[in-house]
C-alpha positions in Angstrom: 0.0 0.0 0.0 1.3 3.4 -0.9 1.4 6.3 1.6 -1.2 8.1 -0.4 -2.3 10.3 2.4 1.0 12.0 2.4 0.4 13.6 -0.9 -2.4 15.9 -2.1 -5.6 14.2 -3.2 -5.5 13.1 -6.8 -6.6 15.5 -9.5 -10.2 14.9 -10.5 -9.7 12.3 -13.3 -13.2 12.9 -14.6 -12.4 16.5 -15.1 -9.1 15.6 -16.9 -11.0 13.2 -19.1 -13.6 15.8 -20.0 -11.0 18.4 -21.1 -8.0 16.5 -22.6 -6.7 19.5 -24.6 -7.1 22.3 -22.0 -4.0 24.1 -20.6 -6.0 25.5 -17.7 -4.7 24.7 -14.2 -6.8 21.9 -12.8 -8.1 22.2 -9.2 -6.5 19.9 -6.7 -9.0 18.1 -4.5 -7.6 17.7 -1.0 -7.8 14.5 0.9 -10.0 15.1 4.0 -7.2 14.0 6.3 -4.2 14.6 4.0 -1.0 15.9 5.5 -0.2 18.5 2.8 -2.4 21.7 2.4 -1.7 22.0 -1.3 1.0 22.4 -4.0 3.0 25.5 -4.3 3.5 27.1 -7.7 7.2 26.5 -7.3 6.7 22.7 -6.7 4.2 22.5 -9.6 6.7 24.1 -11.9 9.6 22.0 -10.6 7.7 18.8 -11.3 7.2 19.7 -15.0 10.9 19.4 -16.0 14.0 17.3 -15.5 12.6 14.0 -16.8 14.3 11.7 -19.3 12.7 10.7 -22.6 11.3 7.2 -21.9 9.5 6.7 -25.2 10.0 3.1 -26.4 10.9 2.8 -30.1 11.0 0.0 -32.6 8.6 -2.2 -30.7 7.6 -5.5 -32.2 3.9 -6.6 -32.4 2.7 -8.9 -29.6 2.7 -12.6 -30.2 -1.0 -12.9 -31.0 -1.2 -9.8 -33.2 -1.7 -11.8 -36.4 -4.4 -13.8 -34.7 -6.3 -10.8 -33.3 -6.2 -9.3 -36.8 -7.8 -12.4 -38.3 -10.5 -12.4 -35.6 -11.3 -8.8 -36.3 -11.6 -9.6 -40.0 -14.1 -12.3 -39.2 -16.1 -9.9 -37.0 -16.0 -7.3 -39.8 -17.4 -9.8 -42.3 -20.2 -10.7 -40.0 -21.5 -7.1 -39.5 -20.8 -5.1 -42.7 -21.7 -1.5 -42.6 -22.1 -1.3 -38.9 -20.0 0.5 -36.2 -18.9 -2.0 -33.6 -17.8 -1.0 -30.1 -16.0 -3.4 -27.8 -14.9 -1.9 -24.4 -12.3 -3.4 -22.1 -14.1 -2.1 -19.0 -13.2 0.1 -16.1 -11.7 -0.3 -12.6 -14.1 -1.3 -9.9 -13.9 0.1 -6.4 -13.2 -2.5 -3.7 -13.6 -0.1 -0.8 -13.2 3.7 -0.5 -10.2 4.5 -2.7 -8.9 1.0 -3.4 -9.8 -0.9 -6.5 -10.0 -4.6 -7.5 -7.3 -5.8 -9.8 -8.4 -5.1 -13.4 -9.2 -7.8 -15.9 -10.2 -6.8 -19.4 -13.4 -8.1 -20.9 -12.8 -11.3 -22.8 -14.3 -9.9 -26.0 -11.9 -7.0 -26.0 -8.8 -9.1 -25.1 -9.8 -11.6 -27.8 -9.9 -9.0 -30.5 -6.9 -6.8 -29.4 -4.5 -8.7 -27.1 -4.6 -5.5 -24.9 -5.6 -5.6 -21.2 -5.7 -1.9 -20.3 -8.6 -0.5 -18.3 -10.8 2.0 -20.1 -9.7 0.8 -23.5 -12.2 0.5 -26.3 -11.9 -1.1 -29.7 -14.0 0.5 -32.4 -14.5 -0.9 -35.9 -15.7 1.9 -38.2 -17.5 0.7 -41.4 -15.8 1.5 -44.7 -16.6 0.7 -48.3 -14.4 -2.4 -48.1 -15.0 -3.5 -44.5 -14.0 -1.8 -41.3 -11.2 0.4 -40.0 -10.2 -0.7 -36.5 -9.0 1.8 -33.8 -8.0 1.0 -30.3 -8.8 3.9 -27.9 -6.6 4.1 -24.9 -5.5 6.6 -22.2 -2.2 8.2 -23.4 0.8 8.7 -21.2 0.1 10.8 -18.1 0.2 14.5 -18.7 3.3 16.2 -17.1 2.2 19.7 -17.8 -0.9 19.7 -15.6 0.6 17.4 -12.9 -1.6 14.4 -13.7 1.4 12.1 -13.7 2.1 12.6 -10.0 -1.2 14.0 -8.6 -3.9 11.9 -10.2 -4.7 8.6 -8.5 -4.1 6.8 -11.8 -1.1 8.8 -12.7 2.2 7.1 -13.6 3.9 7.8 -10.3 1.0 6.1 -8.5 0.2 3.1 -10.7 3.1 2.8 -13.2 3.8 3.8 -16.7 1.4 3.1 -19.5 2.2 2.9 -23.2 2.1 5.9 -25.4 -0.4 5.8 -28.2 2.5 5.4 -30.7 3.8 2.4 -28.7 0.3 0.9 -28.5 -0.1 1.1 -32.2 3.2 -0.8 -32.8 2.3 -3.5 -30.2 -1.2 -4.2 -31.3 -1.1 -3.5 -35.0 -3.9 -1.0 -34.7 -4.4 2.7 -35.1 -4.4 4.1 -31.5 -6.3 7.2 -30.3 -7.1 9.0 -27.1 -10.1 7.3 -25.4 -11.1 10.6 -23.7 -12.3 11.8 -27.1 -14.3 8.7 -27.9 -17.6 9.4 -26.0 -18.1 12.7 -27.9 -17.4 11.0 -31.2 -19.9 8.3 -30.5 -22.6 10.7 -29.4 -22.3 12.4 -32.8 -22.1 9.2 -34.8 -24.7 8.2 -37.3 -25.6 4.9 -38.8 -26.1 1.4 -37.2 -24.1 0.7 -34.1 -23.6 -2.3 -31.8 -21.8 -2.4 -28.5 -20.8 -5.1 -26.1 -22.7 -4.2 -23.0 -21.9 -4.6 -19.3 -18.4 -3.2 -19.2 -18.3 0.5 -19.7 -21.3 2.6 -18.5 -19.9 5.8 -20.0 -19.6 4.3 -23.5 -23.0 2.8 -23.3 -24.5 6.2 -22.2 -22.9 7.8 -25.3 -24.7 5.3 -27.5 -28.0 5.1 -25.5 -30.1 6.4 -28.4 -28.3 4.4 -31.1 -28.3 0.8 -30.0 -30.8 -1.9 -29.2 -30.5 -4.8 -26.7 -31.4 -7.3 -29.4 -28.7 -6.2 -31.9 -26.1 -5.9 -29.1 -26.8 -9.4 -28.0 -26.2 -10.7 -31.5 -22.7 -9.2 -31.4 -22.0 -10.7 -28.0 -23.2 -14.1 -29.1 -21.1 -14.0 -32.3 -18.0 -13.3 -30.3 -18.8 -16.1 -27.9 -19.3 -18.6 -30.7 -16.1 -17.4 -32.4 -14.1 -18.7 -29.4 -15.5 -22.2 -29.6 -12.7 -23.3 -31.8 -9.2 -22.3 -30.6 -6.4 -21.3 -32.9 -2.8 -22.3 -32.6 -1.9 -19.4 -30.3 -4.8 -20.2 -27.9 -4.0 -23.9 -27.7 -0.4 -23.0 -26.8 -1.6 -20.6 -24.1 -4.0 -23.2 -22.7 -1.1 -25.7 -22.5 1.0 -23.2 -20.6 -1.8 -22.6 -18.2 -2.2 -26.4 -17.6 1.5 -26.9 -17.2 1.7 -24.3 -14.5 -1.3 -25.7 -12.8 0.3 -29.1 -12.7 3.3 -27.5 -10.8 0.8 -25.8 -8.5 -0.8 -29.1 -7.6 2.7 -30.5 -6.9 3.4 -27.5 -4.6 0.3 -28.3 -2.6 1.1 -31.9 -2.1 4.5 -31.0 -0.7 3.0 -28.7 2.0 0.0 -30.8 3.1 1.6 -31.2 6.6 1.6 -27.4 6.9 -2.0 -27.2 5.8 -2.9 -29.8 8.5 -1.3 -27.4 11.0 -3.3 -24.4 9.8 -6.3 -24.7 7.4 -7.4 -24.9 3.7 -6.1 -21.3 3.4 -2.5 -22.7 3.3 -3.5 -24.7 0.2 -5.1 -21.8 -1.4 -2.1 -19.5 -0.7 0.3 -22.1 -2.0 -1.4 -22.5 -5.3 -1.9 -18.8 -5.6 1.9 -18.3 -5.3 2.5 -20.5 -8.4 -0.3 -18.7 -10.3 1.2 -15.3 -9.6 4.8 -16.3 -10.3 4.2 -18.1 -13.6 1.0 -16.4 -14.7 -1.3 -13.4 -14.4 -3.5 -14.8 -11.6 -5.7 -17.7 -10.7 -8.4 -18.3 -13.4 -11.2 -18.5 -10.8 -11.5 -18.8 -7.1 -9.6 -21.9 -6.0 -11.7 -24.7 -4.5 -9.5 -26.1 -1.6 -12.2 -28.4 -0.1 -11.0 -30.8 2.6 -13.3 -33.4 4.2 -17.0 -32.8 3.9 -16.4 -29.4 2.2 -15.7 -31.5 -1.0 -19.4 -32.0 -1.2 -19.9 -28.2 -1.7 -19.4 -27.7 -5.4 -18.0 -24.2 -5.3 -16.4 -24.2 -1.8 -14.2 -21.1 -2.0 -14.2 -20.0 1.6 -11.3 -22.3 2.2 -11.3 -21.7 5.9 -11.8 -25.3 7.2 -9.5 -27.8 8.8 -7.3 -30.2 6.8 -7.3 -33.6 8.5 -5.3 -36.8 7.9 -7.5 -39.6 6.8 -9.9 -37.3 4.9 -9.9 -36.3 1.2 -8.8 -33.0 -0.3 -10.7 -31.9 -3.4 -8.5 -29.3 -5.2 -10.1 -27.6 -8.1 -7.8 -24.8 -9.4 -6.3 -23.3 -12.5 -3.5 -20.9 -13.4 -4.4 -18.0 -15.7 -1.7 -17.0 -18.2 -0.5 -13.5 -18.8 -2.7 -13.5 -21.9 -5.7 -14.5 -19.7 -6.2 -18.1 -20.8 -7.0 -20.4 -17.9 -6.6 -24.0 -16.9 -9.3 -25.8 -14.9 -8.1 -29.0 -13.2 -9.4 -31.1 -10.3 -7.9 -33.9 -8.3 -9.2 -35.5 -5.1 -6.3 -36.5 -3.0 -6.0 -38.5 0.2 -4.5 -36.0 2.7 -2.3 -38.7 4.3 -1.3 -40.1 0.9 -3.5 -43.3 1.0 -7.1 -43.8 0.2 -9.3 -45.7 2.6 -11.3 -48.6 1.2 -14.5 -46.6 0.9 -12.7 -43.5 -0.5 -11.0 -45.7 -3.1 -14.3 -47.3 -4.0 -15.9 -44.0 -4.7 -12.8 -42.5 -6.3 -12.4 -45.4 -8.7 -16.1 -45.1 -9.8 -15.5 -41.5 -10.7 -12.3 -42.4 -12.5 -14.1 -45.0 -14.5 -16.8 -42.5 -15.4 -14.2 -39.9 -16.4 -12.5 -42.5 -18.6 -15.8 -43.2 -20.4 -16.4 -39.4 -20.8 -12.9 -38.8 -22.2 -13.3 -41.7 -24.6 -16.4 -40.1 -26.0 -14.6 -36.9 -27.0 -13.7 -36.9 -30.7 -14.4 -34.8 -33.8 -17.9 -35.4 -35.1 -19.3 -36.5 -31.8 -22.2 -34.7 -30.2 -21.1 -32.3 -27.4 -23.5 -34.1 -25.0 -21.9 -37.5 -25.6 -19.2 -37.2 -23.0 -21.7 -36.1 -20.4 -24.0 -39.0 -21.2 -21.2 -41.5 -21.1 -20.0 -40.4 -17.7 -23.4 -40.2 -16.2 -24.3 -43.7 -17.3 -21.2 -45.1 -15.5 -22.0 -43.2 -12.3 -25.6 -44.3 -12.4 -24.6 -48.0 -12.9 -22.4 -47.7 -9.8 -25.2 -46.1 -7.7 -27.6 -48.9 -8.7 -24.9 -51.5 -8.1 -24.3 -50.1 -4.6 -28.0 -50.2 -3.8 -28.2 -46.4 -3.3 -30.9 -46.0 -5.9 -33.4 -48.5 -7.3 -32.8 -49.5 -11.0 -33.0 -50.2 -13.7 -30.3 -47.8 -14.9 -32.4 -46.5 -17.8 -35.2 -45.6 -15.4 -32.8 -43.7 -13.2 -31.3 -41.8 -16.1 -34.7 -41.0 -17.5 -35.9 -39.5 -14.2 -32.5 -38.0 -13.4 -32.4 -39.6 -10.0 -28.6 -40.0 -10.1 -28.4 -36.2 -9.9 -28.9 -36.3 -6.1 -25.3 -37.4 -6.0 -23.8 -36.3 -9.3 -25.3 -32.8 -9.1 -23.6 -31.0 -12.1 -22.9 -31.4 -15.8 -19.8 -33.3 -16.8 -17.9 -30.4 -18.4 -17.8 -27.1 -20.2 -15.8 -25.2 -22.8 -12.5 -23.6 -21.6 -10.5 -20.6 -22.8 -10.4 -16.9 -21.9 -13.2 -17.7 -19.4 -13.1 -20.8 -17.2 -16.7 -21.4 -18.5 -15.9 -20.1 -22.0 -18.4 -19.3 -24.8 -21.2 -19.2 -22.2 -23.6 -17.1 -24.3 -23.2 -19.1 -27.5 -26.5 -20.4 -28.9 -27.6 -23.7 -27.5 -27.6 -25.3 -30.9 -23.9 -24.5 -31.4 -22.8 -25.4 -27.9 -24.5 -28.1 -25.9 -26.6 -29.3 -28.9 -23.6 -28.9 -31.2 -20.9 -31.2 -32.6 -17.3 -31.3 -31.5 -14.7 -30.0 -33.9 -10.9 -30.0 -33.9 -9.6 -27.0 -31.8 -12.4 -27.1 -29.2 -11.2 -27.4 -25.6 -13.4 -28.7 -22.9 -13.3 -30.1 -19.4 -14.4 -33.6 -18.5 -15.2 -33.6 -14.7 -17.6 -36.2 -13.3 -18.1 -36.3 -9.6 -19.9 -38.1 -6.8 -20.9 -36.1 -3.7 -22.4 -37.7 -0.6 -23.5 -34.9 1.7 -22.7 -35.3 5.4 -26.5 -35.1 6.3 -27.7 -37.4 3.6 -29.6 -40.1 5.4 -30.4 -42.1 2.2 -26.8 -43.5 2.0 -24.9 -45.6 4.5 -23.0 -43.6 7.1 -19.6 -44.6 5.7 -20.4 -42.7 2.5 -21.4 -39.4 4.2 -19.1 -36.5 3.9 -17.1 -37.9 0.9 -16.9 -35.9 -2.3 -14.9 -36.9 -5.3 -14.3 -35.0 -8.6 -11.7 -35.6 -11.3 -11.3 -33.0 -14.0 -9.0 -32.7 -17.0 -8.7 -30.3 -19.9 -9.3 -32.1 -23.2 -8.4 -30.7 -26.6 -10.3 -32.1 -29.6 -7.8 -32.9 -32.4 -8.1 -34.0 -36.0 -7.8 -37.7 -35.1 -9.3 -37.7 -31.6 -8.3 -35.8 -28.5 -5.3 -34.8 -26.3 -5.4 -34.5 -22.5 -3.6 -31.3 -21.8 -3.5 -32.1 -18.1 -2.1 -35.6 -18.5 0.9 -34.5 -16.4 -1.2 -35.1 -13.3 -1.9 -38.8 -12.4 -5.5 -39.8 -12.2 -5.7 -43.5 -11.4 -5.9 -44.0 -7.6 -2.8 -46.2 -7.3 -0.8 -43.7 -9.4 -2.0 -40.8 -7.3 -0.7 -42.5 -4.2 2.7 -43.2 -5.8 2.9 -39.6 -7.0 2.1 -38.2 -3.6 4.6 -40.5 -1.9 7.3 -39.4 -4.3 6.6 -35.7 -3.8 6.5 -36.0 0.0 9.9 -37.7 -0.2 
């Protein structure tokens, strides 16, 4: 945390944004309990000069620039003659004057490779397609003191790229985003905007857009991500490889987690995510004991006890925002009990059936149906639900213990392509380049009186990230063992 209260309150950034070209001296808003009464004329003048030229020259385009250009071309072809506006989003306040870490909208990141808050991509229609411009905040102004007085100035949050630098990096014309709202208000002709990220941009377009047309844009961009390109597949593999190392980190410190709580597991994995990637791709589920029966247990404040299971569902997000999503259910002391192994092996068998069903040309639902059938057969075999199996599946009775679907698409979002049309997603057909999770589970709640007491409080999920290839599939997370005996050997080796 910076000692912000020892400098004057930041310049009103809204005022700066409203008048980007003015030379008038901006008023300085004082922090209520700040320690400085103001800025003297002499200090203000002193801060304007004596700074080295730090402009970066001869920059090479980012690695995905050729891919983002191709994606924009596909977008242009889909909506000829229309202005398309895709915002990155704005900082969100966490409390008072602190913000949450910023993460650009997936639509914006997918089309630009940029991750800067307040950025906006605009595709202006032309006679032959569209001209794309990326609107960004330029370098902090040193003449009006913005760079050291504004809360988002360079001396507070770090240097940002100049517009010239941005143009070189992203292969796009770059312009000042502070001028964009005025341009959009004056614009004529059909416009579509990706909603939900930038209220100011939406307000500038309020009389020009419709929810129906905007949703068509959002759906198209979601469906465009169903099939990953070469760059995206490489990033997903990086995310998974880091995730594998994160799981290894956790196994090595399970004794420390037993001495503290699930938080030690969460923190251990987070360290790997921050060192090798941008962040975690979603809130890590570090569910020990009966917490494993809560599907999205992210409180991670419970005890870690020898003899129980740890369900760890976690993923590293790369610097380009692609995430892994992997789950293993591990015996905390390194060895499954008889009942734990029985349940685990059933889930493993179901996952094997699900993975086997993943192939080009198969229906998306096939892997789910295959896994659910195996789990249902086990539940009937164990006498937990009355058969026959077809009846149970028809009525969905197995869902008391299987609870969720067997997987989802994976990419820039952990649940990627979520607003794609049903006919192209869950009712669609698998194609090479699609990446999805296969994650069956069985969950016997601690208070479930319909199952024998020995089952209660046991939750098992196994999840892997599967890439559909031309000739079948590839398990991106094959670096983590899945079979129960292999898991025990792996854990023993890591614990030394």
